C-alpha positions as CSV (number, residue, x, y, z in Angstrom):
1,X,-2.6,15.1,-12.7
2,X,-4.9,12.8,-14.7
3,X,-7.8,11.2,-12.6
4,X,-7.4,7.6,-14.4
5,X,-3.5,8.2,-13.5
6,X,-4.1,8.8,-9.8
7,X,-6.7,6.0,-10.1
8,X,-3.6,3.7,-11.4
9,X,-1.3,5.1,-9.0
10,X,-3.3,4.0,-5.9
11,X,-4.5,0.7,-7.6
12,X,-0.5,0.1,-7.7
13,X,0.1,0.3,-3.9
14,X,-2.9,-1.9,-3.0
15,X,-1.5,-4.3,-5.3
16,X,2.0,-3.9,-3.4
17,X,0.6,-3.9,-0.1
18,X,-1.1,-7.4,-0.7
19,X,1.2,-8.6,-2.7
20,X,3.9,-8.3,0.3
21,X,1.1,-9.3,2.9
22,X,0.8,-12.7,0.9
23,X,4.6,-12.8,0.8
24,X,4.8,-12.7,4.6
25,X,2.3,-15.6,4.7
26,X,4.3,-17.5,2.2
27,X,7.7,-17.2,4.2
28,X,5.8,-17.7,8.0
29,X,4.3,-21.1,6.6
30,X,7.8,-22.0,4.6
31,X,11.0,-20.7,6.7
32,X,9.0,-21.7,9.8
33,X,10.8,-18.8,11.9
34,X,14.1,-19.8,10.6
35,X,14.7,-16.3,8.8
36,X,13.8,-12.8,8.6
37,X,12.0,-12.5,5.4
38,X,8.6,-12.8,7.0
39,X,9.0,-9.7,9.2
40,X,10.9,-7.9,5.9
41,X,7.9,-8.6,4.1
42,X,5.3,-7.2,6.8
43,X,7.9,-4.4,7.4
44,X,7.9,-3.3,3.9
45,X,3.8,-3.6,3.6
46,X,3.6,-1.1,6.6
47,X,6.4,1.2,4.9
48,X,4.0,1.0,1.5
49,X,0.9,1.8,3.5
50,X,2.1,4.6,5.3
51,X,3.5,5.8,2.2
52,X,0.3,5.6,0.6
53,X,-1.8,7.2,3.4
54,X,0.9,9.8,3.5
55,X,0.5,10.4,-0.9
56,X,-3.3,10.5,0.1
57,X,-3.0,13.2,2.5
58,X,-0.6,15.3,0.5
59,X,-3.0,14.9,-2.6
60,X,-5.8,16.2,-0.5
61,X,-3.7,19.3,1.4
62,X,-2.4,20.5,-2.2
63,X,-5.6,20.3,-3.8
64,X,-5.0,17.5,-6.6
65,X,-7.4,15.0,-4.8
66,X,-11.0,16.3,-4.3
67,X,-12.7,14.2,-1.3
68,X,-16.3,13.5,-1.9
69,X,-19.1,11.9,0.3
70,X,-20.4,8.4,-0.3
71,X,-22.2,8.4,-3.6
72,X,-21.0,11.9,-4.5
């Protein structure tokens, strides 16, 4: 897999995570506890975060991603 494709995939995951976090804040302020949209948005954020961590762990385990030290 191309290095730039891996980077774009991680950035896309991070954008979705931040988007769901913002959506949760927006629904919290707008709905005032009347709906479950806040809970749903934050649940999606957690699921996407766990998926990203699992994909990174799988990539390291399979050798697609080679971890390096800071400044390496």
